[in-house]
N, CA, C and O atoms as a MOPAC input file, in Angstrom:
PM7 MOZYME 1SCF
protein

 N     54.45800 1    90.65400 1   259.12100 1
 C     54.88300 1    91.89000 1   258.44600 1
 C     54.10900 1    91.75900 1   257.02900 1
 O     54.07900 1    90.74100 1   256.33800 1
 N     53.52900 1    92.92400 1   256.75800 1
 C     52.77600 1    93.12700 1   255.47300 1
 C     53.57600 1    93.97500 1   254.50400 1
 O     54.07900 1    95.05100 1   254.82500 1
 N     53.66600 1    93.42100 1   253.28100 1
 C     54.35900 1    94.14300 1   252.25400 1
 C     53.18100 1    94.66900 1   251.34600 1
 O     52.17000 1    93.99400 1   251.15100 1
 N     53.37700 1    95.89500 1   250.81700 1
 C     52.46000 1    96.37200 1   249.84400 1
 C     52.30900 1    95.39400 1   248.67600 1
 O     53.31400 1    94.83200 1   248.24000 1
 N     51.18000 1    95.18200 1   248.18400 1
 C     50.90400 1    94.29800 1   247.00700 1
 C     51.86500 1    94.64400 1   245.76600 1
 O     52.41800 1    93.73400 1   245.14800 1
 N     52.03500 1    95.95100 1   245.43700 1
 C     52.80500 1    96.22400 1   244.29800 1
 C     54.22600 1    95.83000 1   244.57200 1
 O     54.87400 1    95.30200 1   243.66900 1
 N     54.77700 1    96.05400 1   245.78800 1
 C     56.17700 1    95.56000 1   246.03000 1
 C     56.32900 1    94.06000 1   245.99000 1
 O     57.33200 1    93.55000 1   245.49100 1
 N     55.40600 1    93.38600 1   246.47700 1
 C     55.37000 1    91.87700 1   246.41300 1
 C     55.36500 1    91.44000 1   244.95000 1
 O     56.21400 1    90.65100 1   244.53500 1
 N     54.47300 1    91.91700 1   244.21500 1
 C     54.41500 1    91.58700 1   242.76200 1
 C     55.71600 1    91.88200 1   242.01200 1
 O     56.21100 1    91.07900 1   241.22100 1
 N     56.25600 1    93.10600 1   242.31200 1
 C     57.51800 1    93.57800 1   241.64200 1
 C     58.64600 1    92.51900 1   242.03700 1
 O     59.38800 1    92.03500 1   241.18200 1
 N     58.71600 1    92.22300 1   243.25900 1
 C     59.75900 1    91.35500 1   243.79500 1
 C     59.67800 1    89.95100 1   243.13700 1
 O     60.64400 1    89.39700 1   242.61300 1
 N     58.44200 1    89.43800 1   243.21600 1
 C     58.19800 1    88.12600 1   242.54900 1
 C     58.54700 1    88.12400 1   241.04200 1
 O     59.08300 1    87.13300 1   240.54700 1
 N     58.27600 1    89.13300 1   240.36400 1
 C     58.49600 1    89.21600 1   238.96400 1
 C     59.99300 1    89.23700 1   238.66100 1
 O     60.49500 1    88.61600 1   237.72400 1
 N     60.67900 1    90.01300 1   239.54200 1
 C     62.20600 1    90.04300 1   239.40700 1
 C     62.82500 1    88.78700 1   239.69500 1
 O     63.71400 1    88.36500 1   238.95500 1
 N     62.43000 1    88.13300 1   240.72400 1
 C     63.01700 1    86.83700 1   241.12300 1
 C     62.67300 1    85.79200 1   240.02700 1
 O     63.49100 1    84.91400 1   239.75200 1
 N     61.51200 1    85.87200 1   239.42100 1
 C     61.15400 1    84.95300 1   238.37100 1
 C     61.94700 1    85.14900 1   237.15200 1
 O     62.33900 1    84.18300 1   236.49800 1
 N     62.21600 1    86.45000 1   236.79800 1
 C     63.05100 1    86.83600 1   235.65000 1
 C     64.45800 1    86.26700 1   235.73400 1
 O     65.09100 1    85.86300 1   234.75800 1
 N     64.89600 1    86.27200 1   237.01600 1
 C     66.33900 1    85.79400 1   237.21400 1
 C     66.34400 1    84.22600 1   237.44700 1
 O     67.34900 1    83.66600 1   237.88300 1
 N     65.19400 1    83.55000 1   237.14300 1
 C     65.07200 1    82.22800 1   237.29100 1
 C     65.33300 1    81.60000 1   238.61500 1
 O     65.89900 1    80.51500 1   238.74000 1
 N     64.83600 1    82.43100 1   239.72800 1
 C     64.96000 1    81.94200 1   240.98800 1
 C     63.67100 1    81.40400 1   241.50600 1
 O     63.65400 1    80.58000 1   242.42100 1
 N     62.51500 1    81.88800 1   240.89900 1
 C     61.19200 1    81.38900 1   241.22600 1
 C     60.47000 1    80.89900 1   239.93700 1
 O     60.73200 1    81.31500 1   238.80800 1
 N     59.54700 1    79.98400 1   240.23500 1
 C     58.66900 1    79.61700 1   239.13900 1
 C     57.25500 1    80.02800 1   239.65300 1
 O     56.96000 1    79.82600 1   240.83100 1
 N     56.38900 1    80.59500 1   238.79300 1
 C     55.08500 1    80.98200 1   239.12400 1
 C     54.20500 1    80.15500 1   238.28000 1
 O     54.57100 1    79.79100 1   237.16200 1
 N     52.96500 1    79.82100 1   238.81400 1
 C     52.02100 1    79.04700 1   238.20000 1
 C     50.64900 1    79.82900 1   238.28000 1
 O     50.13100 1    80.03100 1   239.37900 1
 N     50.10700 1    80.23400 1   237.19400 1
 C     48.78200 1    80.97400 1   237.22600 1
 C     47.68200 1    79.98200 1   237.51800 1
 O     47.83900 1    78.76100 1   237.51900 1
 N     46.51600 1    80.64100 1   237.77500 1
 C     45.26100 1    79.91500 1   237.92500 1
 C     44.88600 1    79.66600 1   239.31700 1
 O     45.56200 1    80.00000 1   240.29000 1
 N     43.66700 1    79.00300 1   239.34800 1
 C     43.15100 1    78.74500 1   240.73200 1
 C     44.05500 1    77.87600 1   241.66300 1
 O     44.12700 1    78.09300 1   242.87200 1
 N     44.72600 1    76.90300 1   241.04500 1
 C     45.60500 1    76.10500 1   241.85300 1
 C     47.05100 1    76.60000 1   241.69900 1
 O     47.96200 1    75.86100 1   242.07400 1
 N     47.29400 1    77.69700 1   241.21800 1
 C     48.62000 1    78.17000 1   240.93500 1
 C     49.31800 1    78.65600 1   242.24900 1
 O     48.77900 1    78.56800 1   243.35200 1
 N     50.58600 1    79.18400 1   242.03000 1
 C     51.24700 1    79.62800 1   243.21900 1
 C     52.70300 1    79.93600 1   242.76100 1
 O     52.96700 1    80.20400 1   241.58900 1
 N     53.59300 1    79.88400 1   243.71400 1
 C     54.98300 1    80.31200 1   243.51800 1
 C     55.83500 1    79.18300 1   244.21400 1
 O     55.58800 1    78.76900 1   245.34600 1
 N     56.79400 1    78.75900 1   243.47400 1
 C     57.82300 1    77.83700 1   244.01600 1
 C     59.14800 1    78.30000 1   243.69100 1
 O     59.35700 1    79.03700 1   242.72700 1
 N     60.16800 1    77.83400 1   244.56900 1
 C     61.56900 1    78.17000 1   244.28500 1
 C     61.86300 1    77.29400 1   243.07300 1
 O     61.38700 1    76.16500 1   242.95100 1
 N     62.68500 1    77.87900 1   242.16600 1
 C     63.12400 1    77.24300 1   240.98800 1
 C     64.33000 1    76.19100 1   241.23500 1
 O     64.60700 1    75.33100 1   240.39900 1
 N     64.99700 1    76.33500 1   242.41800 1
 C     66.03900 1    75.48600 1   242.78700 1
 C     65.94200 1    75.11900 1   244.29400 1
 O     65.04600 1    75.60100 1   244.98700 1
 N     66.78700 1    74.33900 1   244.75200 1
 C     66.83400 1    74.01900 1   246.04700 1
 C     67.30500 1    75.19700 1   246.96500 1
 O     68.24400 1    75.87300 1   246.54700 1
 N     66.77300 1    75.49400 1   248.11800 1
 C     67.20800 1    76.67700 1   248.82600 1
 C     68.71600 1    76.74800 1   249.10500 1
 O     69.28700 1    77.83000 1   249.24000 1
 N     69.32100 1    75.61200 1   249.18300 1
 C     70.74200 1    75.52200 1   249.42200 1
 C     71.53800 1    76.00400 1   248.16700 1
 O     72.72500 1    76.32300 1   248.24000 1
 N     70.84200 1    76.03500 1   247.06000 1
 C     71.55100 1    76.47600 1   245.79800 1
 C     71.24200 1    77.92400 1   245.44100 1
 O     71.69900 1    78.37900 1   244.39300 1
 N     70.53800 1    78.63400 1   246.20100 1
 C     70.28200 1    80.02300 1   245.97600 1
 C     70.92000 1    80.83300 1   247.04600 1
 O     70.68600 1    80.58100 1   248.22800 1
 N     71.73700 1    81.82200 1   246.67600 1
 C     72.46900 1    82.56400 1   247.56500 1
 C     71.72200 1    83.84800 1   247.91200 1
 O     70.91200 1    84.32000 1   247.11400 1
 N     71.97700 1    84.41400 1   249.07000 1
 C     71.29400 1    85.66200 1   249.45300 1
 C     71.79900 1    86.79500 1   248.49500 1
 O     71.04900 1    87.72800 1   248.21100 1
 N     73.07300 1    86.71100 1   247.99600 1
 C     73.49300 1    87.68600 1   247.01500 1
 C     72.62100 1    87.66400 1   245.71100 1
 O     72.26000 1    88.70200 1   245.15600 1
 N     72.32700 1    86.47700 1   245.29000 1
 C     71.45800 1    86.31000 1   244.10000 1
 C     70.08600 1    86.97100 1   244.24500 1
 O     69.58000 1    87.59700 1   243.31300 1
 N     69.49000 1    86.81700 1   245.44300 1
 C     68.25100 1    87.41300 1   245.83300 1
 C     68.25200 1    88.96100 1   245.82100 1
 O     67.38700 1    89.65900 1   245.29100 1
 N     69.39500 1    89.41200 1   246.50900 1
 C     69.56300 1    90.89400 1   246.54400 1
 C     69.80000 1    91.42700 1   245.18600 1
 O     69.15400 1    92.41900 1   244.84800 1
 N     70.66500 1    90.88200 1   244.34400 1
 C     70.93700 1    91.36100 1   243.04900 1
 C     69.65200 1    91.27900 1   242.22900 1
 O     69.45600 1    92.19500 1   241.43100 1
 N     68.76300 1    90.31000 1   242.32200 1
 C     67.54000 1    90.22400 1   241.54400 1
 C     66.64300 1    91.42500 1   241.94100 1
 O     66.05500 1    92.07000 1   241.07300 1
 N     66.54800 1    91.70900 1   243.21400 1
 C     65.66400 1    92.74500 1   243.73100 1
 C     66.24300 1    94.12000 1   243.59200 1
 O     65.51900 1    95.02200 1   243.17100 1
 N     67.45200 1    94.34400 1   243.90300 1
 C     68.05600 1    95.76300 1   243.94600 1
 C     69.01100 1    96.05300 1   242.76400 1
 O     69.39500 1    97.20000 1   242.53600 1
 N     69.37500 1    95.03000 1   242.04400 1
 C     70.44900 1    95.21700 1   240.91700 1
 C     71.73400 1    94.91800 1   241.63900 1
 O     71.82100 1    94.73600 1   242.85300 1
 N     72.79200 1    94.88200 1   240.71300 1
 C     74.15200 1    94.55500 1   241.21800 1
 C     74.64400 1    95.57800 1   242.28500 1
 O     74.37400 1    96.77800 1   242.23000 1
 N     75.41300 1    94.97700 1   243.29100 1
 C     75.95200 1    95.84200 1   244.35400 1
 C     77.38000 1    95.99400 1   244.01200 1
 O     78.09000 1    95.04200 1   243.68900 1
 N     77.79300 1    97.24800 1   244.09500 1
 C     79.21300 1    97.55700 1   243.76900 1
 C     79.85800 1    97.96600 1   245.12600 1
 O     79.47200 1    98.93300 1   245.78200 1
 N     80.83300 1    97.17400 1   245.46800 1
 C     81.52800 1    97.42300 1   246.70200 1
 C     82.74900 1    98.28600 1   246.40900 1
 O     83.42900 1    98.11600 1   245.39800 1
 N     83.00100 1    99.20900 1   247.31800 1
 C     84.20500 1   100.01500 1   247.11000 1
 C     84.90000 1   100.15300 1   248.50000 1
 O     84.31600 1    99.99600 1   249.57300 1
 N     86.14300 1   100.44900 1   248.36000 1
 C     86.99100 1   100.65900 1   249.57500 1
 C     86.65800 1   101.95400 1   250.25900 1
 O     86.47400 1   102.98200 1   249.60700 1
 N     86.58100 1   101.91300 1   251.54400 1
 C     86.33900 1   103.11500 1   252.32800 1
 C     87.49300 1   104.22500 1   252.18300 1
 O     88.66100 1   103.84700 1   252.09200 1
 N     87.21600 1   105.39900 1   252.16300 1
 C     88.21300 1   106.43500 1   252.14400 1
 C     89.21700 1   106.24700 1   253.30700 1
 O     88.75300 1   106.14500 1   254.44200 1
 N     90.52300 1   106.19400 1   253.12400 1
 C     91.39400 1   106.06600 1   254.16200 1
 C     91.68900 1   104.58600 1   254.41000 1
 O     92.45200 1   104.27300 1   255.32300 1
 N     91.11200 1   103.66000 1   253.63000 1
 C     91.33700 1   102.32700 1   253.86500 1
 C     90.87400 1   101.60800 1   255.06300 1
 O     91.22100 1   100.44800 1   255.28100 1
 N     90.09500 1   102.27300 1   255.84700 1
 C     89.58000 1   101.63300 1   257.09300 1
 C     88.04500 1   101.80000 1   257.04600 1
 O     87.51600 1   102.77600 1   256.51400 1
 N     87.37800 1   100.82400 1   257.61400 1
 C     85.96400 1   100.93800 1   257.85600 1
 C     85.74500 1   101.54600 1   259.22500 1
 O     86.29700 1   101.11500 1   260.23800 1
 N     84.89200 1   102.59100 1   259.20000 1
 C     84.60100 1   103.34100 1   260.50200 1
 C     83.17900 1   103.09300 1   260.98400 1
 O     82.30200 1   102.73900 1   260.19700 1
 N     82.95500 1   103.28200 1   262.27800 1
 C     81.68000 1   103.10300 1   262.82100 1
 C     81.02900 1   104.51000 1   263.17900 1
 O     79.90200 1   104.56200 1   263.67100 1

């Protein structure tokens, strides 16, 4: 799967700002997780990329399909 370069850079920047990634510039640079994968939740990644998620109750109190 190919992501557009601008989306990739934006995502990396947001994850770095939230201290989930460390980036290293230069010829031998790269990207590393700032913590063990077990210490990073999917919710942290989504919040870094999309912003906080606000959950609300479905109208009528039931989830429908």
